[in-house]
C-alpha positions in Angstrom: 72.6 194.8 21.0 73.1 196.0 24.4 75.9 198.7 25.2 77.7 196.0 27.5 77.6 193.7 24.5 78.8 196.0 22.1 81.5 197.0 24.6 82.6 193.4 25.0 82.5 193.0 21.4 84.8 195.9 20.8 87.1 194.9 23.7 87.5 191.4 22.2 88.3 192.8 18.7 91.9 193.7 19.3 92.7 190.6 21.0 91.4 188.5 18.0 93.3 190.9 15.7 96.5 190.3 17.6 96.1 186.6 17.4 99.3 185.1 15.8 99.5 181.8 13.8 101.4 179.5 16.2 103.5 178.2 13.2 104.8 181.8 12.7 105.9 181.8 16.5 107.6 178.4 15.9 109.5 179.6 13.0 110.7 182.7 14.6 111.9 181.1 17.9 113.6 178.2 16.0 115.7 180.6 13.9 118.0 181.7 17.0 118.1 178.0 18.4 119.3 176.7 14.9 122.2 179.3 14.9 123.1 178.5 18.7 123.3 174.8 18.1 125.2 175.5 14.7 127.7 177.3 16.7 128.6 174.1 18.9 130.2 172.5 15.6 130.7 175.3 13.0 134.0 176.6 14.6 135.7 173.0 14.8 137.0 173.1 11.3 138.1 176.6 11.5 140.5 176.1 14.5 143.6 175.8 12.6 142.8 179.0 10.8 142.0 180.8 14.0 145.1 179.5 15.8 147.2 180.9 12.8 145.4 184.1 12.7 145.8 184.8 16.5 149.4 183.4 16.7 148.3 180.6 19.1 148.9 177.0 19.3 146.2 174.2 18.2 145.9 173.0 21.8 145.3 176.5 23.2 142.8 177.2 20.5 140.5 174.2 21.5 139.4 176.6 24.5 137.4 178.3 22.0 135.2 175.2 21.8 135.4 174.3 25.4 134.5 177.8 26.8 131.3 177.8 24.8 130.3 174.6 26.0 131.1 175.1 29.6 129.0 178.3 29.6 126.3 176.6 27.6 126.1 173.7 30.2 125.9 176.1 33.3 123.1 178.2 31.9 120.9 175.3 30.5 119.6 174.0 34.1 119.4 177.7 35.3 117.2 178.9 32.2 113.8 177.7 33.8 114.4 179.9 36.9 115.7 182.9 34.9 112.6 182.9 32.5 110.3 182.7 35.4 112.1 185.6 37.1 112.3 187.9 34.1 109.5 186.7 31.8 110.0 184.2 29.2 109.9 186.7 26.3 112.3 189.1 27.9 114.7 186.5 28.9 114.5 184.9 25.5 115.3 188.2 23.7 118.0 189.0 26.3 119.7 185.7 25.3 119.2 186.4 21.5 120.7 189.9 21.9 123.7 188.7 24.1 124.3 185.7 21.5 124.2 188.3 18.6 126.5 190.9 20.2 129.1 188.3 21.3 129.1 186.8 17.9 130.0 190.0 16.5 132.8 190.6 19.2 134.1 187.0 18.5 134.5 188.2 14.8 136.4 191.0 15.9 138.5 189.6 18.6 142.3 190.6 18.1 143.6 188.0 20.5 142.9 184.4 21.7 142.1 185.4 25.3 139.4 187.9 24.2 138.0 185.5 21.7 137.7 182.8 24.5 135.9 185.4 26.8 133.5 186.5 24.0 132.9 182.8 23.6 131.8 182.5 27.0 129.5 185.4 26.8 128.1 183.6 23.4 127.6 180.4 25.4 125.7 182.1 28.2 123.4 183.8 25.8 123.0 180.5 23.7 122.3 178.4 26.8 118.9 179.8 27.2 117.6 179.5 23.7 116.7 176.0 23.2 115.0 175.6 26.6 112.9 178.8 26.1 111.8 177.6 22.5 110.7 174.3 23.9 108.7 175.9 26.5 107.1 178.5 24.2 106.3 175.7 21.8 104.5 173.7 24.4 102.5 176.9 25.5 101.7 178.0 22.0 100.4 174.7 20.5 97.6 172.5 21.9 98.7 169.0 22.7 97.0 167.7 19.6 99.3 169.8 17.3 102.2 169.8 19.5 104.1 166.9 17.5 104.1 169.1 14.5 105.8 172.0 16.5 108.3 169.5 17.8 109.0 168.3 14.4 110.3 171.7 13.3 112.4 171.9 16.5 113.9 168.5 15.7 115.0 169.7 12.3 117.0 172.6 14.1 118.4 170.2 16.6 119.6 167.4 14.2 120.3 169.6 11.0 122.6 172.4 12.7 125.3 170.1 14.2 125.2 167.9 11.0 125.8 170.8 8.7 128.1 172.9 10.9 131.4 171.4 9.8 130.4 171.7 6.2 129.3 175.2 6.4 132.4 176.2 8.6 134.7 174.7 6.1 133.0 176.4 3.3 132.9 179.8 4.9 136.6 179.5 6.1 137.8 178.4 2.7 136.1 181.0 0.6 136.2 183.9 3.2 137.8 184.2 6.5 137.4 182.3 9.9 135.9 185.5 11.4 132.7 185.1 9.2 132.0 181.8 11.2 130.8 184.3 14.0 129.6 187.1 11.8 127.1 184.9 10.2 125.0 185.0 13.3 124.7 188.7 13.4 122.0 189.4 10.7 120.1 186.3 11.7 120.1 187.4 15.4 118.8 190.9 14.7 116.0 189.5 12.4 115.1 187.1 15.2 115.1 190.0 17.8 112.8 192.0 15.5 110.4 189.1 14.8 110.3 187.9 18.5 109.1 191.4 19.5 106.3 191.2 17.0 104.9 187.8 17.4 106.0 186.3 20.9 104.0 187.1 23.9 104.0 185.6 27.5 100.8 183.6 28.3 98.6 184.8 31.3 99.8 181.8 33.2 103.7 182.7 32.4 102.9 186.3 33.8 101.4 184.9 36.9 104.4 182.6 37.4 106.7 185.5 37.1 104.7 187.6 39.5 104.9 184.6 42.1 108.6 184.3 41.4 109.4 187.9 42.0 107.3 188.2 45.1 109.7 185.4 46.5 112.8 187.3 45.2 114.3 187.3 48.6 114.3 183.6 48.4 116.7 183.2 45.3 118.4 179.9 45.3 121.9 181.5 45.1 123.4 178.4 46.7 121.7 176.2 44.1 122.9 178.4 41.2 126.4 178.4 42.5 126.4 174.6 42.9 125.0 173.9 39.5 127.4 176.3 37.7 130.5 174.6 39.4 129.4 171.2 39.0 128.5 171.4 35.1 131.3 173.9 34.4 133.9 171.6 35.8 132.3 168.4 34.4 132.3 169.9 30.8 135.9 170.9 31.2 136.8 167.2 32.4 134.8 165.7 29.4 136.4 168.0 26.8 140.0 168.0 28.1 140.2 164.5 29.5 141.4 162.5 26.7 143.9 165.1 25.8 145.4 165.1 29.2 145.4 161.4 29.6 142.3 161.4 32.0 143.5 160.5 35.6 147.0 160.8 35.0 146.5 164.5 35.0 146.2 166.3 38.2 144.2 169.1 36.4 141.6 166.6 35.3 141.4 164.8 38.7 141.1 168.1 40.5 138.3 169.3 38.3 136.5 165.9 38.5 136.6 165.9 42.2 135.3 169.5 42.4 132.5 168.5 40.0 131.4 165.5 41.8 131.3 167.2 45.2 129.4 169.9 43.9 127.1 167.7 42.0 126.3 165.5 45.2 125.8 168.5 47.3 123.8 170.1 44.6 121.4 167.1 44.4 121.0 167.1 48.1 120.4 171.0 48.2 117.9 171.1 45.3 115.8 168.2 46.8 115.6 170.0 50.3 115.4 173.6 49.5 111.7 175.1 49.2 112.2 176.7 45.6 115.0 175.0 43.9 116.7 176.4 40.8 116.6 173.0 39.2 113.5 170.9 40.0 114.6 167.2 40.3 111.4 166.1 41.6 110.3 166.1 37.9 112.2 163.0 37.4 109.8 161.1 39.6 107.4 161.1 36.7 108.3 157.9 34.5 107.7 159.2 31.2 109.6 162.5 31.7 112.6 160.6 33.3 112.6 158.2 30.2 112.5 161.2 27.8 115.5 162.5 29.5 117.3 159.2 29.0 116.5 159.2 25.4 117.6 162.8 25.0 120.8 161.8 26.6 121.3 158.9 24.3 120.2 160.9 21.3 123.0 163.3 21.9 125.3 160.3 22.9 125.0 158.4 19.7 124.3 161.0 17.2 127.0 163.6 18.2 129.5 160.9 19.0 129.3 159.3 15.6 129.1 162.8 14.0 132.5 163.5 15.4 133.9 160.2 14.4 133.0 160.2 10.8 134.8 163.4 9.6 137.8 162.4 11.7 138.1 159.0 10.0 137.5 160.3 6.5 140.0 163.1 6.8 142.8 161.3 8.6 142.7 158.0 6.7 140.7 158.4 3.5 142.2 161.6 2.2 138.9 163.6 2.3 138.9 167.3 2.7 136.9 168.9 5.6 134.3 170.2 3.1 133.9 166.7 1.5 133.8 164.7 4.9 131.1 167.1 5.9 129.1 166.0 2.9 129.2 162.4 4.1 127.6 163.5 7.4 125.0 166.3 6.4 122.7 164.1 4.2 121.3 162.6 7.4 119.9 166.0 8.4 118.1 166.3 5.0 116.4 162.9 5.7 115.2 164.1 8.9 113.7 167.3 7.3 112.1 165.2 4.7 110.6 162.7 7.2 109.4 165.0 9.9 106.1 165.9 8.4 105.4 162.2 7.5 106.1 161.2 11.2 103.9 163.9 12.4 101.0 163.2 10.2 100.9 159.4 9.6 103.8 157.4 11.3 103.7 158.7 15.1 99.8 158.3 15.3 100.0 154.8 13.9 102.9 153.4 15.8 102.9 155.4 19.0 105.8 156.3 20.9 107.1 153.0 22.3 107.4 151.4 18.9 108.8 154.3 17.0 111.5 154.9 19.6 112.4 151.2 19.5 112.5 151.3 15.5 114.7 154.6 15.8 117.3 153.1 17.9 117.4 149.8 16.1 117.7 151.6 12.7 120.7 153.5 14.3 122.2 150.3 15.4 122.0 148.9 11.8 123.6 152.1 10.5 126.4 151.8 13.1 127.1 148.2 12.4 127.2 149.0 8.7 129.9 151.6 9.6 131.9 149.1 11.7 132.0 146.6 8.6 133.9 149.1 6.4 137.6 149.2 5.6 140.1 151.3 3.8 138.7 150.2 0.5 135.3 151.7 1.2 134.1 154.3 -1.1 132.0 157.5 -0.5 128.6 155.7 -1.4 129.3 153.2 1.4 129.5 155.9 4.0 126.5 157.7 2.5 124.5 154.7 2.7 125.1 154.0 6.4 124.7 157.7 7.3 121.2 157.8 5.4 120.1 154.7 7.4 121.0 156.5 10.5 119.2 159.6 9.4 116.0 157.5 8.9 116.4 156.3 12.5 116.8 159.8 14.1 113.9 161.0 12.2 111.6 158.7 14.1 113.3 159.6 17.5 112.8 163.2 18.3 109.2 164.0 17.9 107.9 161.0 19.9 110.6 161.7 22.8 109.6 165.3 22.8 105.9 164.4 23.1 106.6 161.9 25.8 108.5 164.5 27.9 105.3 166.5 28.3 102.8 163.5 28.0 101.8 163.6 31.8 103.4 166.9 33.2 101.1 169.6 34.1 101.5 172.7 31.8 102.7 174.9 34.4 105.9 172.8 34.7 107.0 172.9 31.1 109.5 175.6 31.8 111.4 173.5 34.4 110.9 170.6 32.2 112.5 172.0 29.1 115.6 173.0 30.9 116.0 169.5 32.2 115.6 167.9 28.8 118.0 170.2 27.1 120.5 169.7 29.8 120.4 166.0 29.4 120.8 166.4 25.7 123.8 168.6 26.2 125.3 166.2 28.5 124.7 163.4 26.2 126.8 165.0 23.4 129.5 165.8 25.8 129.7 162.1 27.2 129.4 160.9 23.7 132.4 162.9 22.3 134.4 161.9 25.4 133.6 158.4 25.2 134.2 157.9 21.3 137.5 159.9 21.5 138.7 157.9 24.4 137.7 154.5 23.2 139.3 155.2 19.8 142.6 156.2 21.3 142.6 153.2 23.5 141.6 150.5 21.0 144.1 152.0 18.5 146.8 151.2 21.1 145.4 147.8 21.6 145.4 146.8 18.0 149.0 148.5 17.2 150.3 146.2 20.2 148.6 143.3 18.5 149.8 144.0 15.1 153.5 144.8 16.3 153.5 141.3 18.0 152.6 139.7 14.6 155.0 141.8 12.5 158.3 140.6 13.7 161.4 141.1 11.6 161.9 137.5 11.5 158.5 137.1 9.7 159.4 136.0 6.0 156.1 137.9 5.0 157.3 141.1 6.7 160.8 140.7 5.2 159.4 140.2 1.7 157.4 143.3 1.9 160.2 145.4 3.3 162.5 144.2 0.5 159.9 144.9 -2.1 159.4 148.5 -0.7 163.3 149.1 -0.3 163.7 148.1 -4.0 161.0 150.5 -5.1 162.8 153.3 -3.1 166.2 152.3 -4.6 164.7 152.5 -8.2 163.6 156.1 -7.1 167.1 157.2 -6.5 167.5 156.4 -2.6 170.7 154.9 -1.4 170.4 151.3 -0.1 170.5 152.7 3.6 167.8 155.4 3.0 165.7 152.9 1.1 165.6 150.5 4.0 164.8 153.2 6.4 161.9 154.5 4.1 160.4 151.1 3.8 160.6 150.5 7.5 158.8 154.0 8.1 156.2 153.3 5.4 155.4 149.8 6.8 155.1 151.3 10.4 152.8 154.1 9.0 150.7 151.5 7.3 150.5 149.5 10.5 149.4 152.6 12.5 146.7 153.4 10.0 145.5 149.9 10.1 145.2 150.0 13.8 143.4 153.5 13.9 140.8 152.2 11.6 140.3 149.2 13.4 139.7 151.3 16.4 137.2 153.5 14.6 135.2 150.2 13.5 135.3 149.1 17.2 133.8 152.3 18.3 131.0 152.1 16.0 130.3 148.4 16.7 129.9 149.4 20.3 127.6 152.5 19.7 125.5 150.1 17.7 125.0 147.9 20.9 124.5 151.0 23.0 121.7 152.0 20.5 120.1 148.4 21.0 120.1 148.8 24.7 118.5 152.1 24.4 115.8 150.6 22.1 114.8 148.0 24.7 114.2 150.8 27.5 111.4 152.0 25.2 109.2 149.1 26.6 109.1 150.9 29.8 107.2 153.9 28.4 103.8 154.6 30.3 101.2 154.6 27.4 99.8 158.0 26.2 97.8 159.3 23.4 100.1 161.3 20.9 97.2 163.8 20.2 96.9 164.6 23.7 93.5 163.0 24.5 92.9 160.2 27.1 94.7 157.0 26.7 92.5 154.3 25.2 91.5 151.1 27.3 
């Protein structure tokens, strides 16, 4: 062997020794993403305890949720540029460190104002995790094995929001609301340690960072400002709109006008500036644009229905927060169980178009099953419907993730991951706003209808009132009090019935939205799930 050859062999040895199994990288980067997405729902059930512990009202405490979502929405579209400027690994580890530190500070917060401030920091740190993970997975895995990596990612995306309310309720009941935040700290520290060991920036990423830094004087500050204002204000509108009666509130109207103005200006600016912070030209590629539509509808339908079910079970079926969470969580276990099967057999056999179509149709069937239930429904009825929805979701995320990168050059995956996660985040926010608003509006419609048909002169109404009044009199009430209680009970029954009918209406509409989304799948440009050329 020549000296040159021997030197080359020795030089190559460390590189081979440092080679890391891509699945180890996938598991490591998924840890922090799971915790970040979990934090979008885990604090929901703890709000009454937080409000009581910090001597604030429930309405004020909702800013704990809103502040996190606003900061998250602002950072998501900026994460591609930030990771290119600072380096993906460095930016990812900075996000993990900020998320972990702010989680600890949230647990220590002595007042509501400081808790909201720390939640903003937590949202800023968390906003960069999912886009970075997706880009790391695309870089780490060859196209033929990418679907498997996305399966692991889909488990985190679907499981975290589903088990969040259940886990949050259990932690709050058995420990203290502060542990809802403290739970992130050990996992964040472990993620930092393992990321330093196993994650590296590719040569292409390093070159991209070098070019971005050389153009440092041309940082798109205007684009950053417009994106922050547009999505920050939009998130406030979506989260607070129903509580403040939408356009009847000057606060909501003002924020909406600011958001739309900044959004329109931002779109024009990003399409004309040389190095935009958000590259909207990626949406010209059909499959990538369709993948963003499916990401949006994924968040819209899944998170919208996930918000509805616990509200209905706790408000009108007498379930505790913990028990209602168990009516939602099994769908996540279905996704975990099905993901390897989808990657190995189902996706290669059916392809993206048929699998996405089947996914939304199954979700529609599940949602229509929910819309047929009433106050006599038992736990098994809700569980069956949710399991069907879980099967549908299991067929969705892997083909949609592969669809997003099917025709994009690899050097654009950083920008692409920011957009896909932004659309998923927006879909969730729009879905929550839609279901809460529609439920409230439909409840009013049903209540007005029931009032029209429950007049005092109706013999059936009078008979029911007399029966109830007699029952109260036998319980020791005076005749006047018995009649008052009978009328109040009948009014409460009518209100409950109106609200249940409204919930069922929303499920029915979500089912049709899923059907429309299924039909969009037929516009997908064919591609090979394993990354090779498309067959003739």
